[in-house]
Steps between C-alpha positions, in 0.01 A plus 500: 500500500188715553325634196461876502146625450461627153314817388388775737283292742595606842662267743343687781163338452654173638538676829140594499404144412696349794391766743116429420555135525658533831226710662382343823172324479215629699351267745177392345259211542546225262195422262262252655419333156749437223369545150448157353728403205286360216662295222370295198765257445247212528272662244276649762521784748633369832680630807863420464511306830236259343709412200681166569828601305781742561397824349617870530279788398564872467208733421528818287525738800787301661683488157460875471599572869811298464593641158484143337457573124723227341527122531845511655380727795203274544731212592631705796184452692411142408674208673671248280464720194797654309460687184796562276482741215793523283276712265137540417559220249681260730335422836564220753232399755624290800251336727614279771852510356387369148567736205274560207679696233514299175489754213526253219184448279480134577552535868228463760443724805498372863323805648159594366472881472124570478341835398124519565465126497700412194842351455766737360802294626717500181811650624549780242145616551436432867625842624258800513470815679359479843243794540145542597480151665207364708740243642780267440496122629797285504423121557780248591546142379359318208163645409400336176134464607471875573742651249595250231802292429741805484443517892730219563664687796246778551301792362504879491154643453436867410153629523454851346266761659146483359286776369242652753181687462593813696751748337847487625840596365858535612827644352852436628801690387861432610854586438837381636871451447629330182255717314202297647158613367151344580158576405214264597126535540147349462152609452178297550124540519182402328143401569327189626530314161833628379817607683832578356863551619819634338829454663843600371863525618806646310838495676862530414845518650841541357737213538701469819796329320692777323576386149820653340438358151288786399171307524242552777579423861377165584266326756241782471141478377257663278144359534146586423186292543123569510197291583140582395243279659119478503256325721156426358219391724190433303349355815580425858590147396730568203824682509735547204850639534706600206858604549765595248872548612770656297860495625792677313874501591775673330769457760860598455607135551693290762847555597696162497834619624821321585598484876766763432241749381238415769401820697762703328272704258757408223297263298546529133224280359358532156395285196632592138291604210373175361238317298412230738449632853188703407634817675833688504507579858482313827139509610157338521189567281208292640126524449227281669138517412230318701120466487298323770127437516340355814129417515343400831141374524336441842273222387355484852619518864698184472637512141732745309608445137825693398658518158853662458640558167830678416716580194869621563776580261847631554798611295822557699833585357815542718860561377789461745859506513585155671885523545481776766782692337559759238614239243252424218511134575168363625198699381176334520124573459188312571181553318220321672151511376176293543137488573280324753141426500307351792144394597365388832148396587435427871205422721510585867274338734430569873286338763468451877790251517655505135667739296705478190519525117530297183611621166713480186753716347691524168835677449707535187816696402726575225840627591824581303849604630749632249866546638734710305869527533744773376872515543834595344688197388844591609393620836291200567766236395776691696284516811412129461875427491475352148771735369777427756692289245524812270651683801196731534415591859165442656230747409721689254272735309753535224498117440317524170739755374804311602379185330412681170825710491293807563273445194182463714464680834180304615285208380158515642343154572128428538293180570184390661300212647146478582249260668122494512202335669150422438328365804132420610368387831146356566411467876209362672503591884300455821528610857266419779519613863273304749421606858554166671427639845448857614875523564641283219496561129645278236582605142568282202608629173641375161586633157518252208733645234544420138796684337651522163831668431687571178842674479715602207866615457699661219836673470733675252869534581718609226866386483768731631697684248814516723473120573455436133820697425667253737363192317219443757149488354307578812286751667630702804359240733687208327179312440395485882160651404304294246473671175182408303566751232159658559324167472239450778519195705189400707385249756191437708368320798177454701439437867205426722493526881273496800612758767320463829483696836373405828440747796383476856411824686415456874381800712651482851282794604325795351843675453745217391496247222757229418532336154678221317562479139621229250525606139653401174655725234654435150719715282445411141726301285774700313591441138858621460603539146803710566741212439362462134299186593179444700573446870189456729551546867248336715240684706615649835282350776453660846341346797421768773418455874436768745354590846394833610322711759335849449287716706493772758705513829259481804243744353775766466548709178765264383454258205759239433574201289769234516551213252753211461549321176686212322529466122631210311611536132556267214656590171587840634559715200791762495588763249866526431720704254713283287860557592606466142231653285329740745156366414257437779355148534300301746632184675365246727683539830341192658330506854484793732334572838385821667414556876406820656311729744316815431340748739309824463329734738286822503470697814327835604655598834314829472234638275764708318768234438483166303814267503545226258787237512587187326783244488581180310760228546576267220722195470499401136723363219582215271506178687862377566444168307766394268235445228424862490819582332678837473272699731452232778500676842481843352270781622245636273538820303384819669404310811586669838493278800330797713294795391326743726327843490347743750265788389288752665226752392441784758283813504392747754326841511741799528214757479119501428575500131823312455636152550851387545563181289785268495585142385812286433638159466823322575581180298776238537603207304797269575758397243387372164659330190410639164553161312420141551876420481555717811786694348364845563397604856401810676503559881196618683322809424268718703322809375314783667219712338303795667220717417363808690276793428193701578136448387169658534295362780234391243785351289409698188864608461845370616855600466756227543875476518638148427840332494589140404819344588541780746841400626626467130612135536697354202367164392461311176187352340680227299833356385661286237243548236566430129859654503591231786489228241770674282720572793368864557255458792289811546321658785183707550511777764182547721354846518665758727311738725195656314335804647167652384224724591127422398177714522174321467158677472169314526158608391158351560392194702773295669 
């Protein structure tokens, strides 16, 4: 079923888009020199071809040209990266087939999400609006030396645009179908000693899943964010950057629907008036605040001392209807809050044959996760099949009235459980690159980590009045969820690890480098208290081996990279939803292996046209050893065997004062499973997005038409979910075709 365009936005603009994208390319000379891509993944500015790890980078201009303004759209252009966003509160990051999406307070991340050099990887706080960026870097494989222990499978590093001395400003306004609205801008300027920058974005879109319950349509968004920053330069040798980030989301919530309601616009999802969920509507209320201070002192030509300090706190409340039906059966909320503090002191050194850094960092966090549950007793018990002996049919909304002879129409039921974590991490790290010969560079790095983790758990589940009337003293879950009566249980553990990396980079010629990498990663121990007793899962350990080549094809305007990797896991940690209680817990699935190939290229066939393409093939899963238990031989969650994408950016003069602009990308992923048990699978999905418009020749204004999922493909983002453990699996529909128009105006120096 194709989704109709809502509102008054004209479908005819799609014809304009396609026509503009199909204009014949004028024969032009390709540029002789490709602009060099500079990255800072190794804590110093380097050409991307000189970095002996697999890395992808997109600068701010490319992000803007391709319309990439969210984490999930970023993944379309990075090989081996998949970003799943159930909601702003619940994100899954997949690098090389391994997923990082644990939202519990005691859980540890597998992917480091860095913002201006600091770790913001906690799942419920890792998402932020992507706007006014200098560049984004995605680094594959264990990167503990560079990005800390959370980078056990890779890292995503976001660097925001810095203040500049010359005055400049920009403003973008946009509108589209599904009542889409966008306002985004920035202003910067200053003097030699002090420069400032203020960037902001506000965007909203009505939900694309029609909700017949009377509450808001679902899978929309309402976001606002702003970022003031200062750059203080007391001297040529000292730079101080101060950045504050504020992100606010009040989204209408996620549509977890049954298969029967998928793509029908007949969802009837709501939560009842209650005292435990924190809100009386399906929705999200999330606030994240972040402050970052970076001080860089050039001691001399060979030594640079850098301090990075950050404070981040978040409060994220989400209420959702987990059964995917109109029954008031499974209504949950999650109230996640926490704060993080980090400090890093690093000394970079450089010489004729040696480059590197040494340093120390300290990270601490406090996190809490409160899960509320609200239901109606008769409905819940009948849906669970517990009233069959009383001849009451499944999901009979009159069950309570039938059992009480009509005396009581409904019996609201509320319970909750919660977990908490207090973690600290002290690291010493060093990384040294030595130029063995003019063509061969060897790098040795290591991070020594000492970690302390403390977790807590409590719950309160009152007995069911209906069950009590039948002589059964039990809560609705029949004791399957531990009930501490509100009393807190706690456990703690500590861990030390040495995580090394070894790299060789060999220059075949001035245009081509080959490299080899051996690195080790570790995902922290997990203290699982959900059973009511302390259960410590051992650290997940990863050994990573890769070979790669990157460079330029025969002095042509084509850059490329190709990498092959093999990863071996011990004590692979998987998150599963308990089939009896609905609680999420972490299990040790044993050993796992991961083998793959990744390729990426950038080509300028003419001065007007840039082409980018990438592909990744991954063969990964739990090893088929009998000792690995239930999941032996299974494919990882959210892990496609093949992903690929092709994109372009094109512009050409159409008069002395005007340019025609166009860009687009096509992305493909093969089939995936949405759970480690491999119960829920989706076939391959490919999506097409296009942008086209006109702009002033000096680029001080632009008018752009854009369409995502241009062919209006139906696909799902997730399946199973919490409802699956109660016999009510749910599905989350991906976004249909979205069409918009944007106008951008620039002032000052660009």
